[in-house]
N, C-alpha and C positions, 0 to 999 in steps of 0.2 A: 450482332450475332449473339446468341446465348451459347454461353459454355456448361456444358454439362457433365458433373461432376461423375466419375468413375464410382459405380457401385461396389466394385472389389475395394478400391483405394478407400472409401467412405469405412467399410467395413472393417478393415485392418485397424485404421485408426479408432474405431470404437473398440476393438478388441485392445488395442495397445492402452487403452484408455482403464482396463479393468484388470490389468495384470495384477500380479502380486507387489511387484514394486510402483504402479502406480497407486495401488490403497494404501500402501506406506507414505506415499508421498501425500496423500490425501488425509491423513493422519498427522501426518509432520505440520502441513498448512494450519488445522485446526487446532493443534496443542501452541505452536508459535504465536498464531495470531491470538488466540487465548492469553498467553503469557505478556503479547504487549499491549492488549487493550485492557488487560486487570490492571498493568502499571500504569499506564496512560490515562485512563479515566480514574483509576484510584488516587493519582496524583494531585488531579481537581478537586477531588472528594476529600482529601487530607487537609490540603490549602484553603477549603472552604471551612474546614472543621477549625484549623488553626488561627485563620486569619478571619477575623468579623467581617470585613469589608474586602474580599478577595479579589472583586471584579475591577477594582481601583487601587490596589495595592501591586506595585510592579515586582515585589518580591514573589508572588505567587505566579506571576507569568516565566521569572524563572524557573521556579521550581517546576512547573509542567514541563517546561523547555527540556531540562535536565533530563526528567524522567524519560519523556519521549526519547530522546537520545540514546539514553542507556537501555531502554527497554527493548528499541527495534534494533540494536548493536547486537544484543543478546539471541533475541528473536530471530535473527537472520542466521547468526552464527550456529543456532541449534538445529536450524531445519536446511542449512545450505548444502550441506551431503546428501541429504534424502531427497529435498523438492526442490531446493534451488533457493529456500527462503524468500518466498515471495511477500507472505504476510500482508498481502494488499491485493485486492481485486485489478486496482488500477498499474501495477506493476506486473500482474498477469497479464492484462490488457497490451501493456505494451509490447511485453517480450511476446506475445501472441502476433502481435502486428508486425513484430522484428522476424517471425518465423521459427521461433525458438521453442514455442509450445503449439501443439495442436488445437484446435476449436475444442473439441468435445472435453480433453483434458482440462484446456483453461475454463470451461464454464463448471466442471468440478473442482478445479481448484477455487473458484469464485464461492460456490455452495461452502465450500470446508471453511472458507474464512470467515464468511459471512456466520456461519452457524459458532465458529471459536469465540466472535466477537460477540453475537447475542448471551452466549453461555457466560463469558466473562463478565457483561454487563450482569445479568441476571444474578450471578454469584455475590456479586457487588451488593446489588440492592437486598437481597434474602440476608444477607449477613451484617451489613451495616444498617440496622433499622432508621436511625435517626435522619438519616439523608436520602434525597434522592439522587438517581443517576443523572449527572449532567449532561446535555447534549450540545453539539455544536450548533452555534448561531451567529448570524451575521448582526454587525453594530448596525444601528437607527441611521446611521450617516451613510453606509452603504447601500446599494441597489441589489437586487438578485443578481444583473450581468454582472456589475463590477465584482460581486465576491466571488461568482462563477469564474472570470478572468484569473483573479488572484489566487485560486485555487488551482486552476490549470497551470499559470506559471509555476508555484512551488513544487507541483507533482511533476512538472518537466525538469525541475532541477533534481527531484528525488529519482526518478526512472534515468537520466542520464547519468547520474552518478551510479545507478545500479548497473547500467549497461559498460560503463567504463570498470568499475569494481569487479565485474566477472568477465571481462575479456582475457580471453586466453592468451593474447598477444603481449599482454603486460604480465604474464606470469601467473603460477597460481592465486587465488583469491586470500587463503591466509587468514589471519585475523585481522589486518588493515582493512581489508576490502569492508565487511560488517561496521567496522568502527567509522569508516567515513560515511557509508549510508544513515547510520546513526546521527553523524555530527551533522548532515545536510538537514536531516529532519529537525533535529534541537534548533538549529539556524531559522529554519522556516518559521517555528513556531515562533520563535522570539520577535521574527520579522512580521508577521501578519496575523497573529492569532486574534487579538485583540480586535482586528475589521472582520476576518470573514470567519474565524473560528478555528483555523490551522488545522483543519482534518488532513486532507491528503489522502484519505482511507475511506472508500465507501463503506466500505465492512464494518468500522469502529464508529460511522456516522449513523448506519442504519442500524447497527445493535442497540447504540445509546438511544436512539428515537424511539426503537422498539419497545425498550424497557423501561425508559424515563418516560414515561407518561404517554406513550404510543401516538405522538403528534410528530407529523411528518413535513412541517412547514419549511419550504426552504431546501428540501431533500435533495431536490432537481441539484443545486448548486454543488452538492458533494458528489454527486454523478457526474456530470455533463461535464464540468469543468477538468477534473483530474483525469478521466477518460481521452477526452482530447488532447491533454497536457501530456499525456503518457503516450499516445501516439505518435506525436509531433516528435517525441524525443527518440522514441525508437525507431522512427523513419530517419529523422537527423543523423544520429551516431551511425545507424547503420548503413546509409547511402552517402552521405555526403561527410562528417566530420572524420570518421575511420572506416571507409568501405572496406570488405573482405580484400585480402592479397589476391591478386591476379595468380590464376594456375602458373604451374610451371610450363605446360603445353601453350600457353599464351604468350609467356615470357620469351620463350624459345622462338616463338615467330617473328619476335619483333626485332 
């Protein structure tokens, strides 16, 4: 049986997606994603500048991982009180699956994040003339399917951490929440960046691919894997690991 959506409910959701508070959220996502991608992609460009063979130098991996961790922690912190500090379409998708954000608002969040990532990469390309903007790529020994699975697992860990950090039952997020999100980002980059690229962020992969040569080879790896991983994280945390507490009325009937 087909379920028909209430037109009134849809119109209300659309109106809520264009309120003053919602517009501020989109701007916050744009700025925070710009900040993150600028630091994350910029750190890769810096390591190439300082290290002649950055691809085989372990210290370059450490530099990029630390930059990702610090940048994501800061980006989440500056936007958390306005938009929730998603900074990533996969995070937005995972929260949408869990019912924390409506579909129209989630779509506008993703557009804002993709614009922020693209502008950050474009800024790097225009200002740093001597280098090309690096793109996420999979290793020769990896298949597209394997890389997608790796990206999915890493994004699962990231979104699961986002759920745990923002769970009101654990108390206010404060500053430890963004820090924990940044730490899992950095750990994932250390674990798998040489194999799958260590993206976990479709917006960052899209922006760097668009500006850094316009090639979208294996771009599906950085969308399919992270979106599936984020959806599984949202469903698992919300329904199995830490389901919502029973209401007082249901507890009274027990």
